[in-house]
C-alpha positions as CSV (number, residue, x, y, z in Angstrom):
1,X,-38.3,-7.1,89.1
2,X,-39.2,-6.4,85.4
3,X,-40.4,-3.2,83.9
4,X,-44.0,-2.6,82.9
5,X,-44.8,-2.4,79.0
6,X,-43.7,0.9,78.1
7,X,-41.6,1.8,81.2
8,X,-38.5,3.6,81.4
9,X,-35.2,2.3,82.8
10,X,-36.1,3.0,86.4
11,X,-39.8,1.6,86.2
12,X,-38.5,-1.8,87.3
13,X,-36.3,-0.7,90.1
14,X,-39.0,2.1,91.6
15,X,-42.2,0.3,90.6
16,X,-43.1,3.3,88.4
17,X,-46.3,2.9,85.8
18,X,-45.6,2.3,82.0
19,X,-45.2,5.5,80.4
20,X,-48.2,4.7,78.5
21,X,-49.9,4.7,81.7
22,X,-51.6,8.4,80.9
23,X,-54.9,9.4,79.7
24,X,-55.4,9.0,75.9
25,X,-55.0,12.3,74.0
26,X,-58.1,11.7,72.1
27,X,-58.0,15.4,70.5
28,X,-54.7,14.6,69.0
29,X,-55.4,10.8,68.2
30,X,-58.7,11.6,66.1
31,X,-57.2,14.4,64.3
32,X,-54.5,12.3,63.1
33,X,-56.7,9.3,62.2
34,X,-59.1,11.4,60.3
35,X,-56.3,12.9,58.1
36,X,-54.7,9.5,57.8
37,X,-58.1,8.6,56.2
38,X,-57.9,11.4,53.7
39,X,-60.3,14.1,55.1
40,X,-58.7,17.5,54.8
41,X,-58.9,20.4,57.2
42,X,-59.2,18.7,60.8
43,X,-62.6,19.2,62.7
44,X,-62.6,22.2,65.0
45,X,-63.7,21.1,68.6
46,X,-65.2,23.5,71.0
47,X,-63.1,25.5,73.5
48,X,-64.1,28.1,76.0
49,X,-61.8,30.2,78.3
50,X,-64.8,31.0,80.7
51,X,-66.6,28.2,82.5
52,X,-69.8,28.9,84.3
53,X,-70.4,27.2,87.6
54,X,-73.8,26.6,89.8
55,X,-72.9,25.4,93.2
56,X,-75.8,23.1,94.6
57,X,-78.3,25.4,96.4
58,X,-79.2,22.7,99.0
59,X,-77.8,19.6,100.5
60,X,-77.7,16.9,97.9
61,X,-79.6,14.6,100.1
62,X,-82.5,17.1,99.4
63,X,-81.7,17.5,95.2
64,X,-83.4,16.2,92.5
65,X,-80.9,14.8,90.2
66,X,-81.2,13.7,86.3
67,X,-79.3,11.5,83.9
68,X,-78.4,12.8,80.6
69,X,-77.0,10.2,77.9
70,X,-75.8,9.7,74.5
71,X,-76.9,6.4,74.2
72,X,-79.6,5.4,71.8
73,X,-83.0,3.7,72.3
74,X,-82.8,0.4,70.6
75,X,-84.8,0.3,67.3
76,X,-85.4,-3.2,65.6
77,X,-85.6,-1.8,62.2
78,X,-81.9,-0.2,62.4
79,X,-79.7,-3.2,62.2
80,X,-77.5,-4.7,64.4
81,X,-77.1,-2.9,67.6
82,X,-76.2,-5.5,70.3
83,X,-73.0,-6.5,72.0
84,X,-69.7,-6.6,69.9
85,X,-71.7,-4.6,67.0
86,X,-70.2,-2.8,64.5
87,X,-70.4,1.2,64.1
88,X,-74.0,1.4,62.9
89,X,-74.8,5.1,61.6
90,X,-78.4,3.7,61.1
91,X,-79.2,3.5,64.8
92,X,-78.4,7.3,65.4
93,X,-81.0,9.6,66.5
94,X,-81.0,13.3,65.7
95,X,-83.3,14.9,68.5
96,X,-83.4,15.2,72.1
97,X,-85.5,12.4,73.6
98,X,-86.8,11.7,77.3
99,X,-87.6,8.4,79.1
100,X,-89.2,7.4,82.4
101,X,-86.9,7.0,85.3
102,X,-88.8,4.4,86.9
103,X,-88.1,2.0,84.2
104,X,-84.9,0.2,82.9
105,X,-84.6,1.2,79.2
106,X,-83.0,-0.6,76.5
107,X,-80.5,2.0,75.3
108,X,-77.4,0.9,73.3
109,X,-74.2,2.7,71.9
110,X,-73.7,1.0,68.7
111,X,-74.4,4.3,66.9
112,X,-71.4,6.2,68.0
113,X,-67.5,5.8,68.1
114,X,-66.9,3.9,71.0
115,X,-63.8,1.8,71.7
116,X,-64.4,-1.3,70.1
117,X,-61.5,-3.1,70.8
118,X,-62.2,-3.2,74.5
119,X,-66.0,-2.0,75.0
120,X,-68.6,-4.5,74.0
121,X,-71.4,-2.2,75.1
122,X,-73.4,-5.4,76.9
123,X,-73.9,-3.9,80.2
124,X,-76.3,-0.9,80.5
125,X,-74.7,0.0,83.9
126,X,-71.3,0.7,82.5
127,X,-72.5,3.8,80.5
128,X,-76.0,4.7,81.9
129,X,-76.1,5.0,85.8
130,X,-79.9,5.3,86.0
131,X,-80.1,2.0,88.1
132,X,-77.1,3.0,90.3
133,X,-78.8,6.4,91.1
134,X,-82.2,5.0,91.7
135,X,-80.5,2.8,94.3
136,X,-78.7,5.9,95.7
137,X,-82.1,7.8,95.7
138,X,-83.5,4.7,97.9
139,X,-80.7,5.2,100.3
140,X,-81.3,8.8,100.9
141,X,-78.2,10.1,99.2
142,X,-80.0,12.1,97.0
143,X,-83.4,13.8,97.4
144,X,-85.1,12.0,94.2
145,X,-84.3,10.9,91.2
146,X,-85.8,13.1,88.1
147,X,-88.7,11.7,86.7
148,X,-87.5,11.3,83.5
149,X,-83.8,10.8,81.7
150,X,-83.0,12.5,78.6
151,X,-81.1,11.5,75.6
152,X,-78.9,14.1,73.7
153,X,-77.9,13.5,70.0
154,X,-74.0,13.2,69.0
155,X,-73.8,16.2,66.7
156,X,-70.7,17.5,64.8
157,X,-72.4,20.6,64.3
158,X,-71.9,23.2,67.1
159,X,-74.6,25.2,66.0
160,X,-77.2,22.5,66.2
161,X,-75.7,21.3,69.6
162,X,-75.6,24.8,71.0
163,X,-78.8,26.3,69.6
164,X,-80.8,23.5,69.5
165,X,-80.1,20.3,71.8
166,X,-78.5,21.9,74.8
167,X,-81.6,24.3,75.2
168,X,-84.1,21.3,74.8
169,X,-82.0,19.5,77.7
170,X,-82.1,22.8,79.6
171,X,-86.1,23.3,79.2
172,X,-86.6,19.6,80.0
173,X,-84.4,19.7,83.1
174,X,-86.1,23.0,84.2
175,X,-89.7,21.4,83.6
176,X,-88.6,18.5,85.9
177,X,-87.4,21.1,88.6
178,X,-84.1,19.4,88.5
179,X,-81.3,20.6,90.7
180,X,-78.4,18.7,89.4
181,X,-77.6,16.3,86.2
182,X,-75.1,13.8,85.6
183,X,-74.1,13.7,82.1
184,X,-72.5,10.5,80.6
185,X,-71.0,10.7,77.0
186,X,-69.5,7.7,75.0
187,X,-67.5,8.7,71.8
188,X,-65.3,11.8,71.4
189,X,-68.1,13.7,69.8
190,X,-70.4,12.8,72.8
191,X,-67.8,14.3,75.3
192,X,-68.0,17.4,73.5
193,X,-72.0,17.4,73.0
194,X,-72.6,16.8,76.7
195,X,-69.9,19.2,77.8
196,X,-71.9,22.2,75.9
197,X,-74.9,20.7,77.5
198,X,-73.3,21.0,80.9
199,X,-72.2,24.4,80.3
200,X,-75.6,25.3,79.2
201,X,-77.6,23.7,82.7
202,X,-74.9,25.5,84.6
203,X,-75.7,28.8,83.3
204,X,-79.4,28.2,84.4
205,X,-78.3,27.4,88.0
206,X,-78.4,23.4,87.4
207,X,-75.2,22.0,88.8
208,X,-73.5,19.2,86.5
209,X,-71.0,16.5,86.4
210,X,-69.5,15.1,83.3
211,X,-68.9,11.5,83.9
212,X,-66.4,10.7,80.9
213,X,-63.5,8.8,79.3
214,X,-61.9,11.5,77.3
215,X,-60.5,13.9,79.7
216,X,-58.7,16.3,77.2
217,X,-61.9,16.9,75.0
218,X,-63.8,17.6,78.2
219,X,-61.4,20.0,79.6
220,X,-60.4,21.5,76.3
221,X,-64.5,22.6,75.9
222,X,-64.3,23.8,79.7
223,X,-66.9,22.4,82.0
224,X,-67.4,22.9,85.9
225,X,-67.1,19.3,87.2
226,X,-65.5,16.2,85.5
227,X,-65.4,12.9,86.9
228,X,-62.7,11.1,84.6
229,X,-62.6,7.2,84.7
230,X,-59.3,6.1,82.8
231,X,-61.2,3.4,80.8
232,X,-62.1,2.6,77.2
233,X,-64.6,5.1,75.3
234,X,-68.2,3.5,76.5
235,X,-67.5,3.1,80.1
236,X,-68.3,6.3,81.7
237,X,-70.5,5.1,84.6
238,X,-68.0,2.4,85.7
239,X,-66.5,-1.0,84.6
240,X,-69.1,-3.2,82.6
241,X,-70.5,-6.1,84.7
242,X,-69.1,-4.7,88.0
243,X,-71.7,-3.3,90.4
244,X,-69.2,-2.2,92.9
245,X,-67.4,-0.4,90.3
246,X,-70.5,1.5,88.9
247,X,-71.7,2.4,92.6
248,X,-68.0,3.7,93.5
249,X,-67.9,5.6,90.1
250,X,-71.5,7.2,91.0
251,X,-70.4,7.8,94.5
252,X,-67.5,9.8,93.3
253,X,-69.6,11.8,90.9
254,X,-71.9,12.6,93.6
255,X,-69.4,13.7,96.0
256,X,-67.8,16.0,93.2
257,X,-71.4,17.8,93.0
258,X,-71.2,18.5,96.6
259,X,-67.3,19.4,96.9
260,X,-66.2,21.0,93.6
261,X,-64.6,24.4,94.9
262,X,-65.0,26.2,91.5
263,X,-65.5,25.7,87.8
264,X,-62.7,23.1,85.9
265,X,-62.6,20.8,88.8
266,X,-61.3,17.6,87.5
267,X,-61.5,14.2,89.9
268,X,-59.8,11.0,88.4
269,X,-61.4,7.9,89.5
270,X,-58.6,5.6,91.1
271,X,-60.1,2.5,89.4
272,X,-58.0,1.1,86.6
273,X,-59.2,-0.7,83.3
274,X,-55.8,-2.9,83.0
275,X,-52.4,-3.3,84.8
276,X,-51.3,-3.5,81.1
277,X,-51.8,-0.1,79.5
278,X,-51.3,-0.8,75.8
279,X,-54.9,-0.8,75.5
280,X,-54.4,2.9,75.0
281,X,-52.7,2.5,71.6
282,X,-55.6,0.9,69.9
283,X,-58.4,3.4,69.5
284,X,-57.9,5.2,66.1
285,X,-54.5,5.1,65.9
286,X,-53.0,5.6,62.3
287,X,-49.8,4.7,63.1
288,X,-50.8,1.0,63.7
289,X,-52.8,0.7,60.5
290,X,-51.7,-0.6,57.1
291,X,-52.4,1.6,54.0
292,X,-55.1,-1.1,53.0
293,X,-56.6,-1.0,56.4
294,X,-56.8,2.8,56.1
295,X,-58.5,2.6,52.7
296,X,-61.1,-0.1,54.0
297,X,-61.8,2.3,56.8
298,X,-62.4,5.4,54.6
299,X,-65.0,3.3,52.7
300,X,-66.6,2.1,55.7
301,X,-66.6,5.6,57.1
302,X,-68.0,7.0,53.8
303,X,-71.0,4.4,53.5
304,X,-71.8,5.3,57.3
305,X,-71.9,8.9,56.3
306,X,-74.7,8.0,53.9
307,X,-76.5,5.7,56.4
308,X,-76.4,8.8,58.7
309,X,-77.8,10.7,56.2
310,X,-80.7,8.6,55.4
311,X,-81.5,8.0,59.0
312,X,-81.7,11.9,59.3
313,X,-84.6,12.0,56.7
314,X,-88.2,12.6,58.0
315,X,-90.0,9.3,58.7
316,X,-86.7,7.3,59.1
317,X,-87.1,6.8,62.7
318,X,-85.2,7.9,65.4
319,X,-86.5,9.4,69.1
320,X,-88.4,12.5,69.7
């Protein structure tokens, strides 16, 4: 028997997993990456000691459930946004938006820092569980799907997220008489934004589950319930093009809504992305990049920031 890549001396003998097969430490990885690009002081992530917790006040089969996403509505005027698209800051949105839950929207994730080495963004069901939740409602597993889903911007500004976007998500969910919400982030900052939204919703009595891929970020912020799928960023709702995986992921999230005994309850999905854990070494790993590649990425990121500033200007598009 041979050891798994990254395995220790006893891995082959006892069937241990690779030493690489642990959740990616995104807080550390992202900090090191941007410092290697030359961006001064590291970003300060939101962090709380106390976490609000709102248990369901009725059986899940009687609850109205909403979905909150950081995916962006497709805009034909905003450049490439399809599968395999490079990071596209022109496609960003900067205001909370809502859509009809009875429809299948065209939402994309090219505007955020997903794991482009392993995530194509070509299956909506892998990052937006609306269709699966609609099926769950038809089976009577939830009382009803909320009439609207909501999109929340990925803001690096804590102030904007806490004082503008999160309260707007709360207001729209309360207007729809929502009992619970599933929040599905994509990139690292997305995980922070929706974690802060989850906290705001719980403070208003709306139970939440964050369905994410960045365990350390969500737990660092501090949320009531996290369903962690150890998949590349951009696959919080299950494996793409795998309806069974997506249904199983949603089932775990719904069970967590009912069963979490207290705040900071994390459940890890048993699903595995790959038997080879080396995919976890790729995302924003400065140690694997040459000086020339770091310089190229710095130039690309600076250009993307300019694109984002232009996209933020009034009349430049985006969702409302």
